[in-house]
C-alpha positions in Angstrom: -2.4 6.6 -22.2 -1.8 2.9 -22.8 -4.2 0.6 -20.9 -1.5 -2.2 -20.7 1.9 -0.5 -19.9 5.0 -2.7 -20.0 5.7 -1.8 -16.3 3.6 -0.5 -13.5 6.1 2.3 -13.1 5.3 3.4 -16.7 1.7 3.8 -15.6 2.8 5.9 -12.6 4.9 8.0 -15.0 2.2 8.4 -17.6 -0.4 9.6 -15.0 2.0 12.0 -13.3 2.1 9.8 -10.2 5.9 9.3 -10.0 6.9 12.6 -8.3 10.4 14.0 -8.0 11.3 16.6 -5.3 11.8 16.5 -1.5 9.2 14.5 0.4 8.4 13.5 3.9 7.0 10.0 3.8 4.3 8.6 6.1 7.2 6.7 7.8 8.8 10.0 8.7 11.7 9.3 6.3 12.6 11.7 3.5 13.0 10.9 -0.2 13.6 12.5 -3.5 10.9 10.4 -5.1 7.3 9.8 -4.2 4.7 7.5 -5.7 1.3 9.2 -5.5 -0.9 6.2 -6.2 -4.1 8.3 -6.1 -3.1 9.8 -9.4 -3.1 6.4 -11.0 -6.1 5.0 -9.2 -8.3 8.0 -10.1 -8.7 6.2 -13.4 -11.1 3.3 -12.8 -9.7 1.2 -15.7 -6.2 1.4 -14.2 -7.5 0.6 -10.6 -9.3 -2.4 -12.0 -6.2 -3.6 -14.0 -3.9 -3.3 -11.0 -6.4 -5.0 -8.7 -6.8 -7.9 -11.2 -3.0 -8.3 -11.5 -2.5 -8.3 -7.7 -5.4 -10.7 -7.2 -3.8 -13.1 -9.8 -0.5 -12.9 -8.0 -2.2 -13.7 -4.6 -4.3 -16.5 -5.9 -2.1 -19.2 -4.4 -3.2 -17.9 -0.9 -6.8 -18.8 -0.3 -8.6 -16.1 1.7 -12.0 -15.2 3.1 -11.6 -11.4 2.9 -9.4 -8.5 1.8 -8.4 -5.8 4.2 -6.4 -2.6 3.6 -5.2 0.4 5.6 -6.9 3.7 4.8 -6.3 5.8 3.0 -3.8 4.6 0.4 -4.9 0.9 0.3 -8.6 1.6 -0.1 -9.1 1.7 -3.8 -6.6 -1.0 -4.8 -7.8 -3.2 -1.9 -11.4 -2.9 -3.1 -10.3 -3.8 -6.6 -8.4 -6.9 -5.4 -11.4 -8.0 -3.4 -13.7 -7.5 -6.5 -11.3 -9.4 -8.7 -11.1 -12.2 -6.2 -14.8 -12.2 -5.3 -14.2 -11.5 -1.7 -15.6 -9.1 0.9 -13.5 -5.9 1.6 -12.8 -4.3 4.9 -10.5 -1.4 5.8 -8.8 0.0 8.9 -8.4 3.6 9.7 -6.8 5.7 12.4 -8.8 6.7 15.5 -8.5 10.2 17.0 -5.4 9.0 18.9 -3.8 7.9 15.6 -4.1 4.2 16.4 -5.0 1.9 13.5 -8.3 0.1 14.1 -11.5 -1.3 12.6 -14.4 1.1 12.6 -17.7 1.5 10.7 -19.2 -1.7 12.2 -16.5 -3.9 10.5 -15.8 -7.1 12.3 -13.4 -10.0 11.6 -14.5 -13.5 12.4 -12.0 -15.7 14.3 -10.5 -18.4 12.1 -10.9 -16.5 8.8 -8.1 -15.8 6.4 -7.1 -12.3 5.2 -5.2 -10.8 2.3 -3.7 -7.4 3.3 -3.4 -4.9 0.4 -1.6 -1.6 0.3 -0.8 0.8 -2.5 2.9 1.4 -1.8 5.1 -0.3 0.9 8.1 1.6 2.1 8.8 0.2 5.6 5.7 -1.9 5.9 4.5 -0.1 9.0 0.8 0.3 8.1 0.6 -3.2 6.7 2.1 -4.6 9.9 -0.5 -2.7 11.9 -3.3 -4.3 9.9 -1.7 -7.7 10.3 -1.8 -7.2 14.1 -5.5 -6.2 13.9 -6.3 -9.4 12.0 -4.3 -11.5 14.4 -5.9 -9.8 17.5 -9.3 -10.8 16.1 -8.2 -14.5 15.9 -8.0 -14.5 12.1 -5.0 -15.4 9.9 -3.2 -13.0 7.6 -2.1 -15.3 4.8 -0.4 -12.9 2.5 0.1 -9.2 1.6 0.3 -7.4 -1.7 1.1 -3.9 -2.9 1.2 -2.1 -6.2 4.7 -0.9 -5.5 7.3 -2.1 -3.1 9.7 0.8 -2.8 11.9 -0.9 -0.2 13.7 -3.0 -2.8 12.2 -6.1 -1.2 13.6 -5.5 2.3 10.4 -4.6 4.1 9.6 -7.6 6.4 6.0 -8.4 7.3 6.3 -12.0 8.6 3.9 -13.3 6.0 4.3 -13.9 2.2 4.3 -10.7 0.2 4.0 -9.8 -3.5 4.2 -6.6 -5.4 3.5 -5.7 -9.0 6.8 -3.7 -9.1 9.7 -3.6 -6.7 11.9 -0.5 -6.7 14.8 0.7 -4.5 14.1 4.4 -3.8 16.6 5.8 -1.3 15.1 7.1 1.9 16.8 9.3 4.5 16.5 10.0 8.2 15.6 13.7 8.4 18.8 14.3 10.4 20.9 12.9 7.5 18.8 14.1 4.5 20.9 15.8 1.9 17.9 17.8 0.6 17.3 19.2 4.1 21.0 20.1 4.4 20.6 22.0 1.1 17.6 23.8 2.6 15.2 22.4 0.0 11.5 22.8 1.1 9.9 19.5 2.1 6.5 18.4 0.9 4.3 15.9 2.8 2.0 14.4 0.2 0.8 11.3 2.2 -2.2 10.7 4.3 -0.5 10.6 7.7 
């Protein structure tokens, strides 16, 4: 495997992380394509490379810490924080499925945050983290992801960068052509 692929999507393809089939995404939407970042990030050299690239793209946005939603954003968020020389926090879901800070993590009011995710589809998890940062009196200055599969349409209300932007068609389950063809659906995500 090449350590410096021409495109991030090439890295997903080389590692078997660009899956084809019938998938239920964390957003509840269905898709014929799924980006399983864990299959790329299981290689520390690729996680480090992607973190360095994202940190470089986010360097115009001075920050005091990096924060990511668990589970997908953990590894790449940690690598961005390492490349930027910043502390790393993560959010996770409580037993009632609400995103929150746990594990004695705290956010100081007035600090600035970079929010990092592996793949953005609708931006829902990233927006939840943005609200946690704001509720603590801190400032979300920018967001980054390895892949933006919304084609650039996911709105977060803050500047956003991605190493690669794709348009992968998503379907409401009621209108999903794969469901109508009785193709079994797989839920590979963490939610």
